N, C-alpha and C positions, 0 to 999 in steps of 0.2 A: 440437453446440450450435446449428448453423444449423437443422437439422430440428426441434429442440425449440422454437426461437424461432418458426419458421414456424407450427407447430402452436398455440403459445400465441396468436399474433396471430390466426390463423383462428378460434380458439375464444373470442377476446375475453376472455382471462383478465385482461388489464390494461386499465383504463378510459382512462387518460391517453394521448393520442396522442403526446405528447412522450416519455413513458416507453417507448412502443412503438418510436419512432424511435431512441432511445438503445440499447435492447436489440438492435434489428436491426443497428445500426452495430457494436456490440461483438461481435455474433455472427460478423462477418467476420474477427475475430482468429483464428478457427479455421483459416483458410486458411494462415496463416503457420506452422502446425505441419506442413503437408503438404510432400511432396517434388515438385518439378517439374523436368522435363528442360530446359525453355527458359523464358525470360521471357514469350514469347508464350503459352505454355500456362498460365502463372500468371495473366496478365492476363485471358485468356478464362475461366478458372475464377472469378475475382473477378466478372467481368461476369455470368456465368451465375448464380452464387449471389446476387448483388445483385438480379438480375431476379426470382429466386424469392422473395426476401424482400419486394421491392416489391409483387409480385402477391398476397402473402398478405392484404393489405387495400387494395384500390384506392381506398378512400375517404379514406385518410390522406395529406394533402398533405405533411406533415412527413416521413413515411416515404419518400414519393416524392422529395422534395427532398434528403434526406440521402443516400439511395442514389445518386441521380443525381450529386450533388456528389462523393461518394467515388470513383466510377468515373471521373468527369471529371478529378479531381485526379490520380488514378493515371496516366491516359493522358497528361496534360499533363506529368507528371514524366518520361515517356519513359525509363524505367530501362533500363540496359544489361545488367543481370544479374538473376537471380531474387532475390539478396540485396538489391539496390537496390530492386527492386519491392516486396519485403516491408517494407522500411524506409519506402517511400513510402506503402504502404497503412496502416501503423501511424500515420504522421503524419496522413494524411487522416482516419482514424477519430477520433483524439484531438482534432483540431481541430473536427470536427463535434460530438462529444460536448460539448466545452467551449462551443461556440456555442449548443447547445440548453440545456444546464444553466445556463450563465451568462446566456443570454438570458431564461430563465424568471425568474431572480433579479432581473435588471434590470427586466423587465416588471412584476414584483411590486412593486418599489420605486417605479416610476412610478405604479402603480395605487394604492398606499397613500396617495399624496398627495391622492387624491380623498376619502379617508375622514376625516371630522371627528368630534369627540366627539358622541355622541348620534345618529349616523347610523343610519338604518334602510335595509337593503338587501334586495332579493330576488335570489336566485341559483337557477340551474337546473342539474341534473346534478352532476357532480363535476369540479372543476378544481383541480389542485395549485397553479396560479398564483394563482387567486382565494383559496384558503386561505392561501397564503403572504403575499399582500397584506394580508389581514385581520389575520393574526398580526403582521405588521410594524407595522401601524397601531396595534394595541392595545399592542404593546411600547413605542410612543411615548407611551402614556398615555391613549388614547381608549377609549371603550366603544362597542360596536356591537350592534345588533339585526339578526338575519338571518332572513328567511323563506326556507326551503329547500323547493323542490318535490321530490316523491318521484322524479320522472323515471322514470315507468313506461315499459316493463314490467319493466326490470331493477332498478329501485329504487335507482339510484346515488345519489340524494339522501339516502338513509338513511346512507350512508357519509360524505357531506358533513356531515350534522347531527352525527354522532358525533364526527368530527374537530374541528368547530368547538366542540362542547360541552366539549372537553378544554382549550380556551384560555380562560384567565381574561380577563374583559372582553368576552367574546362571549356573547350570549344568542340561541341559535338556536331556531327554531320550524319543525318539519317540517309541511308542508301537502300536501294532495293537489293534483295538477297542475291540476285544473279550478278550484281556488280561487285561482289566481294573480291573476285579475282583481279579486277581492274585496280581497286584501291589497296589491295594487299601490298603491292609493289611500293607504296608510299609509307608502309607501316614498319615500325621497329619490331613489333611482335603482336601476336594475337592473344587476347586475354578474355576468357569466358568462364562462367560457372559450370557446374556439373550436376546432373541429376543423380547419377551414381556411378561408381567404378566397381565392376564385378570382375575379379581376377585380373585379366589383362585387356579388358574391354571397357571403354568409356561409353555409357549411354547418356545421351543428352538430346536437346531439342533438335528436331529434324533440320538438316542443313549443316550440322557440325562436321560430319564426315567429309563432305566436299570442301569445306573451308580448310580442314586439317590437311587434306591431300594436296590442295593447291598451295597452302603455306609451305608444306614440305618441299614441293617442287620448286618454289621460289626462294627457298632457304630463309624463310621468315619464321622465327621461333614461335611456338605456340604453347601457352600455359593455361591450365584450368585450375580453379580455386574453389574451395568450399570446406565445410566442416568435415572432420574425420568420420563423422557418423554416416557419411555417404559412401564410405569404403566398406566393401563386404566381400568375403572370400568363400563363404559356405552357407548352405541352407536357404539360399535365395535364388529364385529363377525369374529373371526379368521378363515381363510381359509387355509388349508394345501396346500402345493405346491408339485407336483409330477414331478420329474426330468426325463429326457429321459432315457429309459432303456439302451441305449448305454453306459451310464456312469457305468453300472454294467457289461454288457457283450456286446462285439462288434459283435460277431457272431450271425446270425439269430437263433431263437429258435424254437424248435419243441417239442410239448408235455408238455410244462410248460409255465407259465406266469412269468413276472418280475414286481415287485412293487418297486418303488424308491421314497418314501416320504422324504421330506426335514426336516420336524419337527416332534416332538412328544410332548405329553402333560404330565407334571409332577405335581402331587398334591403338593401344598405348604407344606402340613403336612410332607413331606419327607425332607424338607429343614430346616437347622438350622438358616438361616438368609438370608435376601436380603439387599444388601448394595447399596444405591443410593447417590446422592449428598446431601440428607438430613440426611444421616447416616444409621445406621443399624436397620432393623426390624427383630425381632426374632419371632420364631414360637414354 
């Protein structure tokens, strides 16, 4: 399961970084089925596999946070036997999974409070927390219009538009990324998820920065939402990921290069708030 999870993360088969973090945490359950001669051997194997999972995507702060916390909790438990170690690992995994999944639900509940009847929103990429917040709001009786960017080159926005289109009370419109500035003028605010927040910089799907800059110029508020596990202030160095050029152009190129970065960096000064399971932080 660990090898399969590492491969899935590396191939980016799952868009949500929270889902990635949960999958990686649960993958460590595999170690409780192995035999170990000593507790030190068990702890070293947990640390080694946790490091392998963490390195599968160095851009995911939630993945980093979860794996670091699990190994820290296991070491702090200081088990006297392999059996105690396995019990401590199981507890650490379950607590982290609940923190992420429960955190997403709480963040969505706080975010839903922003959405009033008749609100028009622009969102970018795919965020399970954003979708949950919108669904929670319309369950409360409001109707919402949502402009959804395609989020090229992987077109994750198409998945968002389809998901929102299945919710009664939501009227989604899929737009090309370069049209964001045109439709922002019709929006009450921008709402999107986040890959991670490191100190005073938001790292998120490429295209977030120009949307944030345009929204600030047009005085359209912008909020990002997600589990608090995505916030990190030390020990983590964000590494951008560069996707295959074939996602941009299938044909061989001559005379020019292609760059396909997955993320960009947005200063938090361009945001009006970040909403997590602990509530909203304003800037």
